[in-house]
CHARMM internal coordinates of N, CA and C (Angstrom, degrees):
IC EDIT
DIST 1 N 1 CA 1.4044
DIST 1 CA 1 C 1.5324
ANGL 1 N 1 CA 1 C 110.35
DIST 1 C 2 N 1.3276
ANGL 1 CA 1 C 2 N 118.47
DIHE 1 N 1 CA 1 C 2 N 128.11
DIST 2 N 2 CA 1.4424
ANGL 1 C 2 N 2 CA 123.56
DIHE 1 CA 1 C 2 N 2 CA 176.73
DIST 2 CA 2 C 1.5016
ANGL 2 N 2 CA 2 C 109.22
DIHE 1 C 2 N 2 CA 2 C -81.74
DIST 2 C 3 N 1.3614
ANGL 2 CA 2 C 3 N 116.94
DIHE 2 N 2 CA 2 C 3 N 139.82
DIST 3 N 3 CA 1.4467
ANGL 2 C 3 N 3 CA 121.12
DIHE 2 CA 2 C 3 N 3 CA -179.72
DIST 3 CA 3 C 1.5292
ANGL 3 N 3 CA 3 C 109.76
DIHE 2 C 3 N 3 CA 3 C -146.38
DIST 3 C 4 N 1.3315
ANGL 3 CA 3 C 4 N 114.89
DIHE 3 N 3 CA 3 C 4 N 147.75
DIST 4 N 4 CA 1.4535
ANGL 3 C 4 N 4 CA 124.45
DIHE 3 CA 3 C 4 N 4 CA 171.52
DIST 4 CA 4 C 1.5739
ANGL 4 N 4 CA 4 C 108.75
DIHE 3 C 4 N 4 CA 4 C -124.52
DIST 4 C 5 N 1.2710
ANGL 4 CA 4 C 5 N 117.45
DIHE 4 N 4 CA 4 C 5 N 1.80
DIST 5 N 5 CA 1.5026
ANGL 4 C 5 N 5 CA 121.31
DIHE 4 CA 4 C 5 N 5 CA 178.29
DIST 5 CA 5 C 1.5326
ANGL 5 N 5 CA 5 C 110.29
DIHE 4 C 5 N 5 CA 5 C -79.21
DIST 5 C 6 N 1.3443
ANGL 5 CA 5 C 6 N 113.09
DIHE 5 N 5 CA 5 C 6 N 115.31
DIST 6 N 6 CA 1.4880
ANGL 5 C 6 N 6 CA 120.24
DIHE 5 CA 5 C 6 N 6 CA -176.44
DIST 6 CA 6 C 1.5373
ANGL 6 N 6 CA 6 C 111.95
DIHE 5 C 6 N 6 CA 6 C -58.82
DIST 6 C 7 N 1.3093
ANGL 6 CA 6 C 7 N 118.84
DIHE 6 N 6 CA 6 C 7 N -45.58
DIST 7 N 7 CA 1.4640
ANGL 6 C 7 N 7 CA 117.13
DIHE 6 CA 6 C 7 N 7 CA -174.99
DIST 7 CA 7 C 1.5057
ANGL 7 N 7 CA 7 C 109.01
DIHE 6 C 7 N 7 CA 7 C -70.72
DIST 7 C 8 N 1.3138
ANGL 7 CA 7 C 8 N 121.92
DIHE 7 N 7 CA 7 C 8 N -36.89
DIST 8 N 8 CA 1.4640
ANGL 7 C 8 N 8 CA 122.11
DIHE 7 CA 7 C 8 N 8 CA 175.13
DIST 8 CA 8 C 1.5577
ANGL 8 N 8 CA 8 C 111.21
DIHE 7 C 8 N 8 CA 8 C -61.28
DIST 8 C 9 N 1.3480
ANGL 8 CA 8 C 9 N 116.60
DIHE 8 N 8 CA 8 C 9 N -44.03
DIST 9 N 9 CA 1.4752
ANGL 8 C 9 N 9 CA 118.88
DIHE 8 CA 8 C 9 N 9 CA 179.55
DIST 9 CA 9 C 1.4896
ANGL 9 N 9 CA 9 C 110.33
DIHE 8 C 9 N 9 CA 9 C -64.99
DIST 9 C 10 N 1.3744
ANGL 9 CA 9 C 10 N 119.60
DIHE 9 N 9 CA 9 C 10 N -40.62
DIST 10 N 10 CA 1.4739
ANGL 9 C 10 N 10 CA 120.47
DIHE 9 CA 9 C 10 N 10 CA -179.66
DIST 10 CA 10 C 1.5250
ANGL 10 N 10 CA 10 C 110.87
DIHE 9 C 10 N 10 CA 10 C -63.35
DIST 10 C 11 N 1.2925
ANGL 10 CA 10 C 11 N 117.68
DIHE 10 N 10 CA 10 C 11 N -39.55
DIST 11 N 11 CA 1.4981
ANGL 10 C 11 N 11 CA 121.70
DIHE 10 CA 10 C 11 N 11 CA 178.66
DIST 11 CA 11 C 1.5214
ANGL 11 N 11 CA 11 C 108.55
DIHE 10 C 11 N 11 CA 11 C -64.95
DIST 11 C 12 N 1.3575
ANGL 11 CA 11 C 12 N 117.65
DIHE 11 N 11 CA 11 C 12 N -41.19
DIST 12 N 12 CA 1.4734
ANGL 11 C 12 N 12 CA 118.77
DIHE 11 CA 11 C 12 N 12 CA 178.45
DIST 12 CA 12 C 1.5496
ANGL 12 N 12 CA 12 C 111.85
DIHE 11 C 12 N 12 CA 12 C -67.71
DIST 12 C 13 N 1.3225
ANGL 12 CA 12 C 13 N 118.40
DIHE 12 N 12 CA 12 C 13 N -35.24
DIST 13 N 13 CA 1.4270
ANGL 12 C 13 N 13 CA 120.76
DIHE 12 CA 12 C 13 N 13 CA 175.86
DIST 13 CA 13 C 1.5261
ANGL 13 N 13 CA 13 C 110.84
DIHE 12 C 13 N 13 CA 13 C -65.30
DIST 13 C 14 N 1.3340
ANGL 13 CA 13 C 14 N 118.62
DIHE 13 N 13 CA 13 C 14 N -40.71
DIST 14 N 14 CA 1.4390
ANGL 13 C 14 N 14 CA 121.79
DIHE 13 CA 13 C 14 N 14 CA 176.77
DIST 14 CA 14 C 1.5386
ANGL 14 N 14 CA 14 C 109.01
DIHE 13 C 14 N 14 CA 14 C -58.26
DIST 14 C 15 N 1.3964
ANGL 14 CA 14 C 15 N 113.79
DIHE 14 N 14 CA 14 C 15 N -48.98
DIST 15 N 15 CA 1.4659
ANGL 14 C 15 N 15 CA 117.57
DIHE 14 CA 14 C 15 N 15 CA -179.68
DIST 15 CA 15 C 1.5199
ANGL 15 N 15 CA 15 C 109.98
DIHE 14 C 15 N 15 CA 15 C -61.42
DIST 15 C 16 N 1.2892
ANGL 15 CA 15 C 16 N 119.26
DIHE 15 N 15 CA 15 C 16 N -36.92
DIST 16 N 16 CA 1.4460
ANGL 15 C 16 N 16 CA 120.66
DIHE 15 CA 15 C 16 N 16 CA 179.91
DIST 16 CA 16 C 1.5701
ANGL 16 N 16 CA 16 C 110.97
DIHE 15 C 16 N 16 CA 16 C -64.35
DIST 16 C 17 N 1.3107
ANGL 16 CA 16 C 17 N 115.09
DIHE 16 N 16 CA 16 C 17 N -37.95
DIST 17 N 17 CA 1.4584
ANGL 16 C 17 N 17 CA 118.19
DIHE 16 CA 16 C 17 N 17 CA -173.74
DIST 17 CA 17 C 1.5360
ANGL 17 N 17 CA 17 C 111.35
DIHE 16 C 17 N 17 CA 17 C -80.58
DIST 17 C 18 N 1.3420
ANGL 17 CA 17 C 18 N 115.78
DIHE 17 N 17 CA 17 C 18 N -39.37
DIST 18 N 18 CA 1.5425
ANGL 17 C 18 N 18 CA 118.14
DIHE 17 CA 17 C 18 N 18 CA -170.43
DIST 18 CA 18 C 1.5346
ANGL 18 N 18 CA 18 C 113.41
DIHE 17 C 18 N 18 CA 18 C -106.18
DIST 18 C 19 N 1.2676
ANGL 18 CA 18 C 19 N 118.36
DIHE 18 N 18 CA 18 C 19 N -26.90
DIST 19 N 19 CA 1.5143
ANGL 18 C 19 N 19 CA 120.14
DIHE 18 CA 18 C 19 N 19 CA -178.76
DIST 19 CA 19 C 1.5354
ANGL 19 N 19 CA 19 C 113.44
DIHE 18 C 19 N 19 CA 19 C -108.89
DIST 19 C 20 N 1.3668
ANGL 19 CA 19 C 20 N 114.94
DIHE 19 N 19 CA 19 C 20 N -28.72
DIST 20 N 20 CA 1.4535
ANGL 19 C 20 N 20 CA 119.64
DIHE 19 CA 19 C 20 N 20 CA 179.38
DIST 20 CA 20 C 1.4680
ANGL 20 N 20 CA 20 C 115.29
DIHE 19 C 20 N 20 CA 20 C 73.77
DIST 20 C 21 N 1.3632
ANGL 20 CA 20 C 21 N 118.33
DIHE 20 N 20 CA 20 C 21 N 18.73
DIST 21 N 21 CA 1.4943
ANGL 20 C 21 N 21 CA 117.77
DIHE 20 CA 20 C 21 N 21 CA -179.24
DIST 21 CA 21 C 1.5550
ANGL 21 N 21 CA 21 C 111.95
DIHE 20 C 21 N 21 CA 21 C -103.72
DIST 21 C 22 N 1.3191
ANGL 21 CA 21 C 22 N 119.36
DIHE 21 N 21 CA 21 C 22 N 10.81
DIST 22 N 22 CA 1.4953
ANGL 21 C 22 N 22 CA 120.14
DIHE 21 CA 21 C 22 N 22 CA 174.11
DIST 22 CA 22 C 1.5267
ANGL 22 N 22 CA 22 C 107.67
DIHE 21 C 22 N 22 CA 22 C -139.02
DIST 22 C 23 N 1.3409
ANGL 22 CA 22 C 23 N 110.46
DIHE 22 N 22 CA 22 C 23 N 160.78
DIST 23 N 23 CA 1.4603
ANGL 22 C 23 N 23 CA 120.33
DIHE 22 CA 22 C 23 N 23 CA 171.60
DIST 23 CA 23 C 1.5253
ANGL 23 N 23 CA 23 C 105.78
DIHE 22 C 23 N 23 CA 23 C -125.86
DIST 23 C 24 N 1.3419
ANGL 23 CA 23 C 24 N 116.76
DIHE 23 N 23 CA 23 C 24 N 131.38
DIST 24 N 24 CA 1.4776
ANGL 23 C 24 N 24 CA 121.82
DIHE 23 CA 23 C 24 N 24 CA 177.03
DIST 24 CA 24 C 1.5074
ANGL 24 N 24 CA 24 C 105.71
DIHE 23 C 24 N 24 CA 24 C -114.51
DIST 24 C 25 N 1.3684
ANGL 24 CA 24 C 25 N 116.83
DIHE 24 N 24 CA 24 C 25 N 113.56
DIST 25 N 25 CA 1.4376
ANGL 24 C 25 N 25 CA 122.19
DIHE 24 CA 24 C 25 N 25 CA -172.77
DIST 25 CA 25 C 1.5352
ANGL 25 N 25 CA 25 C 111.68
DIHE 24 C 25 N 25 CA 25 C -129.20
DIST 25 C 26 N 1.3459
ANGL 25 CA 25 C 26 N 115.79
DIHE 25 N 25 CA 25 C 26 N 151.56
DIST 26 N 26 CA 1.4149
ANGL 25 C 26 N 26 CA 121.99
DIHE 25 CA 25 C 26 N 26 CA 168.42
DIST 26 CA 26 C 1.5796
ANGL 26 N 26 CA 26 C 104.24
DIHE 25 C 26 N 26 CA 26 C -126.53
DIST 26 C 27 N 1.3025
ANGL 26 CA 26 C 27 N 120.40
DIHE 26 N 26 CA 26 C 27 N 174.27
DIST 27 N 27 CA 1.4231
ANGL 26 C 27 N 27 CA 120.54
DIHE 26 CA 26 C 27 N 27 CA -178.79
DIST 27 CA 27 C 1.4978
ANGL 27 N 27 CA 27 C 114.94
DIHE 26 C 27 N 27 CA 27 C -60.34
DIST 27 C 28 N 1.3141
ANGL 27 CA 27 C 28 N 119.84
DIHE 27 N 27 CA 27 C 28 N -21.96
DIST 28 N 28 CA 1.5124
ANGL 27 C 28 N 28 CA 122.86
DIHE 27 CA 27 C 28 N 28 CA 179.26
DIST 28 CA 28 C 1.5367
ANGL 28 N 28 CA 28 C 113.63
DIHE 27 C 28 N 28 CA 28 C -88.00
DIST 28 C 29 N 1.3367
ANGL 28 CA 28 C 29 N 118.81
DIHE 28 N 28 CA 28 C 29 N -15.62
DIST 29 N 29 CA 1.4436
ANGL 28 C 29 N 29 CA 119.28
DIHE 28 CA 28 C 29 N 29 CA -179.97
DIST 29 CA 29 C 1.5292
ANGL 29 N 29 CA 29 C 110.22
DIHE 28 C 29 N 29 CA 29 C 147.64
DIST 29 C 30 N 1.3539
ANGL 29 CA 29 C 30 N 116.93
DIHE 29 N 29 CA 29 C 30 N -173.77
DIST 30 N 30 CA 1.4131
ANGL 29 C 30 N 30 CA 123.39
DIHE 29 CA 29 C 30 N 30 CA -178.46
DIST 30 CA 30 C 1.5568
ANGL 30 N 30 CA 30 C 112.47
DIHE 29 C 30 N 30 CA 30 C -68.52
DIST 30 C 31 N 1.3677
ANGL 30 CA 30 C 31 N 114.29
DIHE 30 N 30 CA 30 C 31 N 139.07
DIST 31 N 31 CA 1.4563
ANGL 30 C 31 N 31 CA 120.66
DIHE 30 CA 30 C 31 N 31 CA -173.96
DIST 31 CA 31 C 1.5494
ANGL 31 N 31 CA 31 C 105.97
DIHE 30 C 31 N 31 CA 31 C -96.64
DIST 31 C 32 N 1.3252
ANGL 31 CA 31 C 32 N 117.08
DIHE 31 N 31 CA 31 C 32 N 141.66
DIST 32 N 32 CA 1.4647
ANGL 31 C 32 N 32 CA 125.12
DIHE 31 CA 31 C 32 N 32 CA -179.91
DIST 32 CA 32 C 1.5120
ANGL 32 N 32 CA 32 C 113.00
DIHE 31 C 32 N 32 CA 32 C -118.83
DIST 32 C 33 N 1.3637
ANGL 32 CA 32 C 33 N 115.90
DIHE 32 N 32 CA 32 C 33 N -20.87
DIST 33 N 33 CA 1.4690
ANGL 32 C 33 N 33 CA 120.40
DIHE 32 CA 32 C 33 N 33 CA 179.57
DIST 33 CA 33 C 1.5249
ANGL 33 N 33 CA 33 C 106.78
DIHE 32 C 33 N 33 CA 33 C -153.60
DIST 33 C 34 N 1.3581
ANGL 33 CA 33 C 34 N 113.62
DIHE 33 N 33 CA 33 C 34 N 159.21
DIST 34 N 34 CA 1.4782
ANGL 33 C 34 N 34 CA 119.24
DIHE 33 CA 33 C 34 N 34 CA 178.92
DIST 34 CA 34 C 1.4919
ANGL 34 N 34 CA 34 C 110.55
DIHE 33 C 34 N 34 CA 34 C -144.99
DIST 34 C 35 N 1.2688
ANGL 34 CA 34 C 35 N 119.23
DIHE 34 N 34 CA 34 C 35 N 146.67
DIST 35 N 35 CA 1.4619
ANGL 34 C 35 N 35 CA 121.37
DIHE 34 CA 34 C 35 N 35 CA 173.24
DIST 35 CA 35 C 1.5464
ANGL 35 N 35 CA 35 C 107.74
DIHE 34 C 35 N 35 CA 35 C -158.33
DIST 35 C 36 N 1.3414
ANGL 35 CA 35 C 36 N 112.00
DIHE 35 N 35 CA 35 C 36 N 164.98
DIST 36 N 36 CA 1.4741
ANGL 35 C 36 N 36 CA 118.70
DIHE 35 CA 35 C 36 N 36 CA -178.55
DIST 36 CA 36 C 1.5117
ANGL 36 N 36 CA 36 C 107.52
DIHE 35 C 36 N 36 CA 36 C -118.04
DIST 36 C 37 N 1.3294
ANGL 36 CA 36 C 37 N 119.53
DIHE 36 N 36 CA 36 C 37 N 128.71
DIST 37 N 37 CA 1.4178
ANGL 36 C 37 N 37 CA 123.38
DIHE 36 CA 36 C 37 N 37 CA 178.18
DIST 37 CA 37 C 1.4942
ANGL 37 N 37 CA 37 C 109.97
DIHE 36 C 37 N 37 CA 37 C -136.81
DIST 37 C 38 N 1.3022
ANGL 37 CA 37 C 38 N 117.90
DIHE 37 N 37 CA 37 C 38 N 126.71
DIST 38 N 38 CA 1.4715
ANGL 37 C 38 N 38 CA 124.64
DIHE 37 CA 37 C 38 N 38 CA 178.93
DIST 38 CA 38 C 1.5592
ANGL 38 N 38 CA 38 C 108.80
DIHE 37 C 38 N 38 CA 38 C 51.06
DIST 38 C 39 N 1.3026
ANGL 38 CA 38 C 39 N 117.88
DIHE 38 N 38 CA 38 C 39 N 42.90
DIST 39 N 39 CA 1.4389
ANGL 38 C 39 N 39 CA 122.16
DIHE 38 CA 38 C 39 N 39 CA 176.23
DIST 39 CA 39 C 1.4929
ANGL 39 N 39 CA 39 C 114.92
DIHE 38 C 39 N 39 CA 39 C 81.00
DIST 39 C 40 N 1.3299
ANGL 39 CA 39 C 40 N 120.76
DIHE 39 N 39 CA 39 C 40 N -6.06
DIST 40 N 40 CA 1.4691
ANGL 39 C 40 N 40 CA 122.63
DIHE 39 CA 39 C 40 N 40 CA -177.28
DIST 40 CA 40 C 1.5335
ANGL 40 N 40 CA 40 C 108.80
DIHE 39 C 40 N 40 CA 40 C -101.52
DIST 40 C 41 N 1.2978
ANGL 40 CA 40 C 41 N 113.86
DIHE 40 N 40 CA 40 C 41 N 141.91
DIST 41 N 41 CA 1.4823
ANGL 40 C 41 N 41 CA 123.09
DIHE 40 CA 40 C 41 N 41 CA 175.24
DIST 41 CA 41 C 1.5523
ANGL 41 N 41 CA 41 C 107.76
DIHE 40 C 41 N 41 CA 41 C -84.15
DIST 41 C 42 N 1.3478
ANGL 41 CA 41 C 42 N 114.82
DIHE 41 N 41 CA 41 C 42 N 115.84
DIST 42 N 42 CA 1.4505
ANGL 41 C 42 N 42 CA 120.01
DIHE 41 CA 41 C 42 N 42 CA 179.33
DIST 42 CA 42 C 1.4919
ANGL 42 N 42 CA 42 C 111.32
DIHE 41 C 42 N 42 CA 42 C -112.89
DIST 42 C 43 N 1.3519
ANGL 42 CA 42 C 43 N 114.97
DIHE 42 N 42 CA 42 C 43 N 138.68
DIST 43 N 43 CA 1.4876
ANGL 42 C 43 N 43 CA 118.92
DIHE 42 CA 42 C 43 N 43 CA -179.62
DIST 43 CA 43 C 1.5329
ANGL 43 N 43 CA 43 C 108.79
DIHE 42 C 43 N 43 CA 43 C -128.32
DIST 43 C 44 N 1.3559
ANGL 43 CA 43 C 44 N 111.66
DIHE 43 N 43 CA 43 C 44 N 151.27
DIST 44 N 44 CA 1.4561
ANGL 43 C 44 N 44 CA 119.53
DIHE 43 CA 43 C 44 N 44 CA 175.19
DIST 44 CA 44 C 1.5883
ANGL 44 N 44 CA 44 C 105.87
DIHE 43 C 44 N 44 CA 44 C -105.15
DIST 44 C 45 N 1.2969
ANGL 44 CA 44 C 45 N 116.50
DIHE 44 N 44 CA 44 C 45 N 121.94
DIST 45 N 45 CA 1.4522
ANGL 44 C 45 N 45 CA 122.16
DIHE 44 CA 44 C 45 N 45 CA -177.11
DIST 45 CA 45 C 1.5702
ANGL 45 N 45 CA 45 C 107.90
DIHE 44 C 45 N 45 CA 45 C -91.77
DIST 45 C 46 N 1.3479
ANGL 45 CA 45 C 46 N 111.01
DIHE 45 N 45 CA 45 C 46 N 139.97
DIST 46 N 46 CA 1.4943
ANGL 45 C 46 N 46 CA 117.28
DIHE 45 CA 45 C 46 N 46 CA 179.05
DIST 46 CA 46 C 1.4804
ANGL 46 N 46 CA 46 C 112.84
DIHE 45 C 46 N 46 CA 46 C -54.79
DIST 46 C 47 N 1.3251
ANGL 46 CA 46 C 47 N 117.32
DIHE 46 N 46 CA 46 C 47 N 124.34
DIST 47 N 47 CA 1.4643
ANGL 46 C 47 N 47 CA 122.90
DIHE 46 CA 46 C 47 N 47 CA 179.10
DIST 47 CA 47 C 1.5258
ANGL 47 N 47 CA 47 C 114.57
DIHE 46 C 47 N 47 CA 47 C 86.03
DIST 47 C 48 N 1.2573
ANGL 47 CA 47 C 48 N 118.31
DIHE 47 N 47 CA 47 C 48 N -6.05
DIST 48 N 48 CA 1.5011
ANGL 47 C 48 N 48 CA 121.77
DIHE 47 CA 47 C 48 N 48 CA 177.21
DIST 48 CA 48 C 1.5164
ANGL 48 N 48 CA 48 C 109.58
DIHE 47 C 48 N 48 CA 48 C -105.25
DIST 48 C 49 N 1.2826
ANGL 48 CA 48 C 49 N 119.19
DIHE 48 N 48 CA 48 C 49 N 146.96
DIST 49 N 49 CA 1.4410
ANGL 48 C 49 N 49 CA 120.66
DIHE 48 CA 48 C 49 N 49 CA -171.28
DIST 49 CA 49 C 1.5116
ANGL 49 N 49 CA 49 C 117.11
DIHE 48 C 49 N 49 CA 49 C -101.83
DIST 49 C 50 N 1.3494
ANGL 49 CA 49 C 50 N 118.76
DIHE 49 N 49 CA 49 C 50 N 19.27
DIST 50 N 50 CA 1.4411
ANGL 49 C 50 N 50 CA 118.58
DIHE 49 CA 49 C 50 N 50 CA 178.04
DIST 50 CA 50 C 1.5318
ANGL 50 N 50 CA 50 C 111.50
DIHE 49 C 50 N 50 CA 50 C -148.12
DIST 50 C 51 N 1.2931
ANGL 50 CA 50 C 51 N 116.26
DIHE 50 N 50 CA 50 C 51 N 169.81
DIST 51 N 51 CA 1.4567
ANGL 50 C 51 N 51 CA 124.03
DIHE 50 CA 50 C 51 N 51 CA -175.86
DIST 51 CA 51 C 1.5151
ANGL 51 N 51 CA 51 C 107.82
DIHE 50 C 51 N 51 CA 51 C -89.29
DIST 51 C 52 N 1.3480
ANGL 51 CA 51 C 52 N 118.03
DIHE 51 N 51 CA 51 C 52 N 139.18
DIST 52 N 52 CA 1.4440
ANGL 51 C 52 N 52 CA 126.25
DIHE 51 CA 51 C 52 N 52 CA 179.62
DIST 52 CA 52 C 1.5407
ANGL 52 N 52 CA 52 C 108.89
DIHE 51 C 52 N 52 CA 52 C -123.59
DIST 52 C 53 N 1.3409
ANGL 52 CA 52 C 53 N 113.05
DIHE 52 N 52 CA 52 C 53 N 139.69
DIST 53 N 53 CA 1.4473
ANGL 52 C 53 N 53 CA 119.74
DIHE 52 CA 52 C 53 N 53 CA 177.05
DIST 53 CA 53 C 1.5531
ANGL 53 N 53 CA 53 C 111.11
DIHE 52 C 53 N 53 CA 53 C -82.83
DIST 53 C 54 N 1.3185
ANGL 53 CA 53 C 54 N 115.61
DIHE 53 N 53 CA 53 C 54 N 131.05
DIST 54 N 54 CA 1.5282
ANGL 53 C 54 N 54 CA 120.21
DIHE 53 CA 53 C 54 N 54 CA -179.83
DIST 54 CA 54 C 1.4726
ANGL 54 N 54 CA 54 C 107.26
DIHE 53 C 54 N 54 CA 54 C -132.62
DIST 54 C 55 N 1.3555
ANGL 54 CA 54 C 55 N 116.17
DIHE 54 N 54 CA 54 C 55 N 160.57
DIST 55 N 55 CA 1.4872
ANGL 54 C 55 N 55 CA 122.65
DIHE 54 CA 54 C 55 N 55 CA 177.29
DIST 55 CA 55 C 1.5629
ANGL 55 N 55 CA 55 C 108.18
DIHE 54 C 55 N 55 CA 55 C -77.64
DIST 55 C 56 N 1.3070
ANGL 55 CA 55 C 56 N 117.65
DIHE 55 N 55 CA 55 C 56 N -47.40
DIST 56 N 56 CA 1.4316
ANGL 55 C 56 N 56 CA 122.43
DIHE 55 CA 55 C 56 N 56 CA -179.09
DIST 56 CA 56 C 1.5417
ANGL 56 N 56 CA 56 C 110.69
DIHE 55 C 56 N 56 CA 56 C -155.96
DIST 56 C 57 N 1.3360
ANGL 56 CA 56 C 57 N 118.04
DIHE 56 N 56 CA 56 C 57 N 172.15
DIST 57 N 57 CA 1.3958
ANGL 56 C 57 N 57 CA 124.13
DIHE 56 CA 56 C 57 N 57 CA -177.62
DIST 57 CA 57 C 1.5188
ANGL 57 N 57 CA 57 C 106.32
DIHE 56 C 57 N 57 CA 57 C -122.60
DIST 57 C 58 N 1.3544
ANGL 57 CA 57 C 58 N 115.14
DIHE 57 N 57 CA 57 C 58 N 146.19
DIST 58 N 58 CA 1.4553
ANGL 57 C 58 N 58 CA 120.66
DIHE 57 CA 57 C 58 N 58 CA 179.49
DIST 58 CA 58 C 1.5598
ANGL 58 N 58 CA 58 C 108.36
DIHE 57 C 58 N 58 CA 58 C -100.74
DIST 58 C 59 N 1.3052
ANGL 58 CA 58 C 59 N 115.40
DIHE 58 N 58 CA 58 C 59 N 123.92
DIST 59 N 59 CA 1.4547
ANGL 58 C 59 N 59 CA 121.19
DIHE 58 CA 58 C 59 N 59 CA 178.12
DIST 59 CA 59 C 1.5108
ANGL 59 N 59 CA 59 C 109.78
DIHE 58 C 59 N 59 CA 59 C -110.93
DIST 59 C 60 N 1.3424
ANGL 59 CA 59 C 60 N 116.32
DIHE 59 N 59 CA 59 C 60 N 121.66
DIST 60 N 60 CA 1.4598
ANGL 59 C 60 N 60 CA 122.03
DIHE 59 CA 59 C 60 N 60 CA 178.78
DIST 60 CA 60 C 1.5360
ANGL 60 N 60 CA 60 C 109.40
DIHE 59 C 60 N 60 CA 60 C -113.87
DIST 60 C 61 N 1.2945
ANGL 60 CA 60 C 61 N 114.03
DIHE 60 N 60 CA 60 C 61 N 124.01
DIST 61 N 61 CA 1.5222
ANGL 60 C 61 N 61 CA 122.10
DIHE 60 CA 60 C 61 N 61 CA 176.20
DIST 61 CA 61 C 1.4652
ANGL 61 N 61 CA 61 C 108.41
DIHE 60 C 61 N 61 CA 61 C -88.39
DIST 61 C 62 N 1.3624
ANGL 61 CA 61 C 62 N 118.08
DIHE 61 N 61 CA 61 C 62 N 121.95
DIST 62 N 62 CA 1.5053
ANGL 61 C 62 N 62 CA 121.71
DIHE 61 CA 61 C 62 N 62 CA -173.63
DIST 62 CA 62 C 1.5099
ANGL 62 N 62 CA 62 C 110.02
DIHE 61 C 62 N 62 CA 62 C -94.09
DIST 62 C 63 N 1.2965
ANGL 62 CA 62 C 63 N 121.60
DIHE 62 N 62 CA 62 C 63 N -16.02
DIST 63 N 63 CA 1.4547
ANGL 62 C 63 N 63 CA 120.43
DIHE 62 CA 62 C 63 N 63 CA -178.57
DIST 63 CA 63 C 1.5498
ANGL 63 N 63 CA 63 C 115.13
DIHE 62 C 63 N 63 CA 63 C 115.15
DIST 63 C 64 N 1.2400
ANGL 63 CA 63 C 64 N 115.50
DIHE 63 N 63 CA 63 C 64 N -124.25
DIST 64 N 64 CA 1.4798
ANGL 63 C 64 N 64 CA 123.10
DIHE 63 CA 63 C 64 N 64 CA -168.74
DIST 64 CA 64 C 1.5389
ANGL 64 N 64 CA 64 C 109.91
DIHE 63 C 64 N 64 CA 64 C -69.73
DIST 64 C 65 N 1.2826
ANGL 64 CA 64 C 65 N 121.17
DIHE 64 N 64 CA 64 C 65 N -35.86
DIST 65 N 65 CA 1.4748
ANGL 64 C 65 N 65 CA 120.97
DIHE 64 CA 64 C 65 N 65 CA 179.82
DIST 65 CA 65 C 1.5058
ANGL 65 N 65 CA 65 C 110.39
DIHE 64 C 65 N 65 CA 65 C 91.04
DIST 65 C 66 N 1.3434
ANGL 65 CA 65 C 66 N 117.88
DIHE 65 N 65 CA 65 C 66 N -161.87
DIST 66 N 66 CA 1.4402
ANGL 65 C 66 N 66 CA 122.20
DIHE 65 CA 65 C 66 N 66 CA -177.02
DIST 66 CA 66 C 1.5113
ANGL 66 N 66 CA 66 C 111.85
DIHE 65 C 66 N 66 CA 66 C -71.00
DIST 66 C 67 N 1.3053
ANGL 66 CA 66 C 67 N 115.21
DIHE 66 N 66 CA 66 C 67 N 146.90
DIST 67 N 67 CA 1.4277
ANGL 66 C 67 N 67 CA 121.59
DIHE 66 CA 66 C 67 N 67 CA 179.56
DIST 67 CA 67 C 1.5620
ANGL 67 N 67 CA 67 C 108.15
DIHE 66 C 67 N 67 CA 67 C -90.70
DIST 67 C 68 N 1.3417
ANGL 67 CA 67 C 68 N 119.42
DIHE 67 N 67 CA 67 C 68 N 135.06
DIST 68 N 68 CA 1.4180
ANGL 67 C 68 N 68 CA 121.95
DIHE 67 CA 67 C 68 N 68 CA 177.41
DIST 68 CA 68 C 1.5057
ANGL 68 N 68 CA 68 C 107.32
DIHE 67 C 68 N 68 CA 68 C -83.99
DIST 68 C 69 N 1.3236
ANGL 68 CA 68 C 69 N 116.27
DIHE 68 N 68 CA 68 C 69 N 133.56
DIST 69 N 69 CA 1.4512
ANGL 68 C 69 N 69 CA 119.36
DIHE 68 CA 68 C 69 N 69 CA 177.09
DIST 69 CA 69 C 1.5120
ANGL 69 N 69 CA 69 C 110.36
DIHE 68 C 69 N 69 CA 69 C -88.17
DIST 69 C 70 N 1.3405
ANGL 69 CA 69 C 70 N 116.09
DIHE 69 N 69 CA 69 C 70 N 133.34
DIST 70 N 70 CA 1.4430
ANGL 69 C 70 N 70 CA 119.79
DIHE 69 CA 69 C 70 N 70 CA -177.78
DIST 70 CA 70 C 1.5190
ANGL 70 N 70 CA 70 C 111.97
DIHE 69 C 70 N 70 CA 70 C -128.72
END
COOR INIT
IC SEED 1 N 1 CA 1 C
IC BUILD
């Protein structure tokens, strides 16, 4: 699903980091942070040290997520 909604993308990034049931991607790679500046959507790509302007972000829901070991 393509999205430009900051709050929706931030929730998906939280799920990606802590639950593992989503992937937040842009054409350059996986997204780890998002912000909006001067009307532009800026993303921080995993392993890259600067913010990049993108049109939208792709959010993929993977389903159940990580299994808890008991």
